[in-house]
C-alpha positions in Angstrom: -70.1 115.8 24.3 -67.4 115.8 27.0 -68.5 114.0 30.2 -67.6 115.4 33.6 -65.5 113.2 35.9 -67.5 111.6 38.7 -67.0 113.2 42.2 -64.8 111.1 44.5 -66.5 109.9 47.7 -63.3 110.4 49.7 -60.4 112.8 49.3 -57.1 112.5 51.1 -55.7 115.5 52.9 -52.2 116.7 53.7 -52.7 115.0 57.2 -52.0 111.2 57.2 -55.1 110.1 59.1 -57.5 112.7 58.0 -59.9 112.2 55.0 -62.7 114.4 53.6 -66.1 113.1 52.5 -67.7 114.5 49.4 -70.3 116.1 51.7 -67.4 118.2 53.1 -67.3 116.4 56.5 -64.0 115.3 57.9 -63.3 111.8 59.2 -60.4 110.2 61.1 -59.0 106.9 59.9 -56.7 104.6 61.8 -55.6 101.0 62.0 -55.3 98.5 64.9 -54.2 94.9 64.3 -55.2 95.0 60.7 -58.6 96.5 61.5 -59.6 99.8 59.9 -61.2 102.3 62.4 -63.2 105.3 61.3 -64.7 108.1 63.3 -66.6 111.2 62.1 -65.1 114.4 63.5 -68.4 116.2 63.1 -67.0 119.2 61.3 -66.4 120.7 57.8 -63.7 123.1 59.0 -60.2 121.9 58.4 -58.7 123.6 61.5 -61.3 122.1 63.8 -60.9 118.7 62.2 -57.1 118.9 62.7 -57.6 119.6 66.5 -60.1 116.8 66.9 -57.9 114.4 64.9 -55.1 115.0 67.4 -57.5 114.0 70.3 -58.6 111.0 68.4 -55.1 109.7 67.7 -54.1 110.2 71.3 -57.0 108.2 72.5 -56.5 105.6 69.8 -52.8 105.0 70.7 -53.8 104.8 74.4 -56.3 102.0 73.7 -53.9 100.1 71.6 -51.2 100.4 74.3 -53.6 99.1 76.9 -54.0 95.8 74.9 -57.5 96.5 73.8 -56.7 96.5 70.1 -57.3 92.8 69.7 -60.9 92.9 70.9 -63.3 91.9 68.1 -64.9 94.8 66.3 -68.0 92.7 66.2 -68.6 92.7 69.9 -72.3 92.4 70.7 -74.2 94.1 73.4 -74.7 90.8 75.2 -70.9 90.2 75.2 -70.3 93.8 76.6 -73.1 93.2 79.2 -71.3 90.0 80.4 -68.1 92.0 80.9 -70.0 94.7 82.8 -71.6 92.2 85.1 -68.2 90.7 85.9 -67.0 94.2 86.7 -69.9 94.6 89.0 -69.1 91.4 90.8 -65.5 92.5 91.2 -66.5 95.8 92.7 -66.6 95.1 96.5 -67.8 98.6 97.3 -71.2 97.8 95.8 -73.8 96.3 98.1 -75.3 92.9 97.1 -78.8 94.4 96.8 -77.5 97.2 94.6 -75.9 94.6 92.3 -79.2 92.8 92.1 -81.0 96.0 91.2 -78.5 96.7 88.4 -79.1 93.2 87.0 -82.9 93.8 87.1 -82.4 97.1 85.1 -80.2 95.2 82.6 -82.8 92.5 82.2 -85.6 95.1 81.7 -83.4 96.9 79.1 -82.9 93.7 77.1 -86.6 92.7 77.4 -87.8 96.1 76.1 -85.3 96.3 73.3 -85.9 93.2 71.2 -82.7 91.8 69.6 -80.4 94.1 71.6 -78.2 91.3 73.1 -77.3 90.0 69.6 -76.7 93.4 68.0 -73.2 94.5 67.3 -72.4 97.6 69.4 -70.9 99.4 66.4 -74.3 99.2 64.7 -76.2 100.8 67.7 -76.8 104.5 66.8 -77.9 107.5 68.8 -81.3 107.3 67.1 -81.7 103.7 68.2 -81.0 104.7 71.8 -83.4 107.7 71.7 -86.2 105.6 70.1 -85.9 103.0 72.9 -85.7 105.6 75.6 -88.8 107.4 74.2 -90.9 104.2 74.4 -89.5 102.9 77.7 -90.0 106.2 79.5 -93.8 105.9 79.0 -94.0 102.7 81.0 -91.8 103.1 84.1 -91.0 105.6 86.8 -88.5 108.4 86.3 -86.1 106.8 88.8 -86.3 103.3 87.1 -85.9 105.0 83.7 -82.8 106.9 84.7 -81.1 103.9 86.3 -81.8 101.8 83.2 -80.3 104.5 81.0 -77.3 104.5 83.2 -76.9 100.7 82.7 -77.1 101.2 79.0 -74.4 103.8 79.1 -72.2 101.6 81.3 -72.5 98.6 79.0 -71.8 100.6 75.8 -68.8 102.2 77.7 -67.3 98.7 77.9 -67.0 98.8 74.1 -65.6 102.3 74.2 -62.9 101.3 76.6 -62.1 98.3 74.4 -61.7 100.5 71.4 -64.6 98.9 69.5 -66.3 102.2 69.2 -65.0 105.7 69.9 -68.2 107.3 71.3 -71.1 106.2 73.5 -74.3 106.2 71.5 -76.4 106.5 74.7 -74.6 109.7 75.8 -77.2 111.8 73.9 -80.1 110.2 75.9 -81.5 112.7 78.4 -82.4 111.7 81.9 -85.9 112.2 83.1 -86.6 114.8 85.9 -87.4 113.1 89.2 -90.2 114.7 91.2 -89.6 114.4 94.9 -92.1 112.3 96.8 -94.6 114.3 98.8 -94.1 113.1 102.4 -97.4 112.9 104.3 -96.5 112.2 107.9 -98.7 111.7 111.0 -99.0 114.5 113.6 -97.6 113.8 117.0 -101.1 113.0 118.3 -101.7 110.6 115.4 -98.3 108.9 115.9 -98.9 108.3 119.6 -102.4 107.0 118.8 -101.3 104.5 116.1 -98.5 103.2 118.4 -101.2 102.7 121.1 -103.4 101.0 118.6 -100.6 98.7 117.6 -100.0 97.7 121.2 -103.6 96.5 121.8 -103.7 94.5 118.6 -104.9 90.9 118.6 -101.6 89.4 117.3 -99.1 87.6 119.4 -96.5 90.1 118.1 -98.6 93.2 118.5 -96.4 94.6 121.3 -93.2 93.8 119.4 -94.5 95.4 116.2 -95.5 98.5 118.2 -92.0 98.6 119.8 -90.3 98.4 116.4 -92.5 101.2 114.9 -91.8 103.4 117.9 -88.1 102.6 117.8 -87.9 103.6 114.1 -89.7 106.8 114.9 -87.5 107.6 117.9 -84.1 106.8 116.4 -84.4 107.5 112.6 -82.8 104.1 111.8 -83.4 102.4 108.5 -85.4 99.2 108.9 -82.3 97.1 108.0 -80.3 98.9 110.6 -82.9 98.5 113.3 -83.1 94.8 112.8 -79.5 94.4 113.7 -79.4 96.5 116.9 -78.3 94.4 119.9 -78.4 95.2 123.6 -74.7 95.8 123.6 -75.3 98.7 121.1 -77.6 100.5 123.5 -75.4 102.5 125.9 -77.7 104.0 128.6 -74.8 105.6 130.4 -73.5 107.5 127.4 -77.1 108.1 126.2 -76.6 106.8 122.6 -77.1 103.9 120.3 -74.4 102.5 118.1 -75.8 101.7 114.7 -73.7 99.0 113.0 -76.0 97.7 110.3 -75.7 94.2 108.8 -72.9 92.1 110.1 -71.6 91.4 106.5 -72.4 94.6 104.6 -72.6 97.2 107.4 -74.8 100.3 107.1 -75.7 101.9 103.8 -72.5 103.9 103.7 -70.4 101.2 105.3 -69.8 103.2 108.5 -71.2 102.8 112.0 -72.7 105.8 113.6 -73.9 106.9 117.0 -77.4 108.2 117.5 -78.2 110.0 120.8 -81.1 108.6 122.8 -83.9 111.2 122.8 -86.0 111.0 126.0 -88.8 109.0 124.2 -86.2 106.5 122.9 -84.6 106.1 126.3 -88.0 105.4 127.9 -88.8 102.9 125.2 -85.5 101.0 125.5 -85.5 101.1 129.3 -89.0 99.6 129.4 -88.0 96.9 126.9 -84.9 96.1 128.9 -86.8 95.9 132.1 -89.3 93.5 130.5 -86.4 91.2 129.3 -83.7 91.6 132.0 -82.2 88.2 131.4 -81.3 88.5 127.7 -77.7 88.5 126.7 -76.0 91.5 125.3 -75.8 90.0 121.8 -79.6 89.4 121.7 -81.5 91.5 119.2 -83.4 94.4 120.7 -86.4 94.2 118.3 -88.0 90.7 118.1 -89.7 91.3 114.8 -88.1 92.2 111.5 -90.9 94.2 110.1 -94.3 95.7 111.1 -95.8 97.0 107.9 -99.1 95.2 108.1 -99.7 96.2 111.8 -98.7 99.7 110.8 -101.2 99.7 108.0 -104.0 98.6 110.2 -103.2 101.1 112.9 -103.1 104.0 110.4 -106.5 103.1 109.0 -107.9 102.7 112.5 -106.8 106.2 113.7 -107.5 107.9 110.4 -103.9 108.7 109.5 -102.4 108.4 106.0 -100.6 105.2 105.3 -96.9 105.3 106.2 -94.0 102.9 105.7 -91.0 101.9 107.8 -88.9 104.5 105.9 -91.5 107.2 106.6 -90.8 106.8 110.3 -87.2 107.8 109.6 -88.6 110.9 107.9 -90.8 111.5 110.9 -87.8 111.4 113.2 -85.9 113.9 111.1 -88.9 116.2 110.8 -89.5 116.2 114.5 -85.8 116.9 115.2 -85.8 119.9 112.8 -89.1 121.2 114.1 -87.7 121.0 117.7 -84.8 123.2 116.7 -82.0 120.7 116.0 -79.8 122.1 113.2 -79.8 120.2 109.9 -76.1 119.2 109.8 -76.6 117.6 113.2 -79.8 115.8 112.1 -77.9 114.7 108.9 -75.2 113.1 111.1 -77.8 111.3 113.1 -79.3 109.9 110.0 -75.9 108.7 108.6 -75.7 111.1 105.7 -72.2 112.0 104.6 -73.0 115.2 102.6 -73.0 117.7 105.5 -76.8 118.1 105.3 -77.3 118.8 101.6 -79.7 115.8 101.2 -81.5 116.6 104.5 -81.9 120.2 103.4 -83.5 119.1 100.1 -85.7 116.4 101.6 -87.0 118.4 104.6 -87.2 121.9 103.1 -91.0 121.6 103.2 -91.9 120.8 106.8 -95.5 120.2 107.9 -97.9 123.1 107.2 -98.7 123.8 110.8 -95.1 124.2 111.8 -94.5 126.5 108.8 -97.4 128.7 109.8 -96.2 128.8 113.4 -92.7 129.8 112.4 -94.1 132.6 110.1 -95.6 134.3 113.2 -92.0 135.0 114.4 -91.2 137.1 111.3 -91.9 140.9 111.8 -91.1 144.2 110.1 -92.1 146.2 113.2 -89.4 148.5 114.6 -87.2 146.9 117.3 -87.3 148.8 120.7 -84.1 149.0 122.7 -84.0 148.5 126.5 -84.1 152.3 127.0 -87.2 152.5 124.8 -85.6 154.1 121.8 -86.5 152.8 118.4 -83.8 151.1 116.4 -84.2 152.1 112.7 -84.7 149.3 110.1 -81.4 149.2 108.2 -81.5 150.2 104.6 -80.2 147.6 102.1 -79.4 147.7 98.4 -81.3 144.9 96.8 
């Protein structure tokens, strides 16, 4: 009985770097410094494989020309992570606290993926990444999860740029939807009551804590920005405050800004200045660096929901918008650089009582002209 020839696992094609697996799928094969590099082209169609091969070879030659062809193909995740951390340290546009947060995410990733640091990156698959993501997502917030996934992608991308692998296995991991935090802010009456309550506290810094809380609410500054305000930054003649931020790292977006003194802010700073007339211009305006405990006690005392330093920034923005200030202007006062997109998203749901009040201004009644004639409601094609 004549035996049939065994099917070859690989078949060459008329293209030099293109081979066909017995399953019908096409693969690209190239060499760099004696190392053989393979990549699935993800197709069984020759014409599609031909086009993808051209892209692969272009990318491959670019990596070799960049001097990355001599990187060990056995690069581990830990080695790639070390390179990524060096890149973070070299990036001077990243704030120190942001670098620390990225390191925290990386440590959490390595802790929750046993053996990851010693694993060769070429052995990390999409399924490995998805399995880790599925378990990790159950234990952390959506924001923390998304940032850790971002770190995973960045580290794997180090190997992609070095030519160790030709695709990022974490690219298939989906980000989690982030639900916006519901902002519960005090009413004007509650805010004034809690500031008064903070002033009559029994601590030696009660008045200073109350001044800081009021200053945050009247200026919209971040707590880190408010700590650095000096008397030279308060221009009573021009009616504005110059917000510089930290002396070393500046504000969050590295730029100083000018925030106008609303009447309440002017009254606050004028009273504080009159109480301390002899202080030099480089003295800090606020004498305490935080007031959260005093704020917590006052909120509980007046029956208001607990708020944080940053919530007072939200309170400032909300009061501005409710008072009729347009969102792009409020956005500039807050130091946003997006023309109001973030402010529009964050403050699209203002307090319920303001929404109800504004709704009373909407009418479908006919508009009467000065002469008493009715102006017809215009017809529109919806």
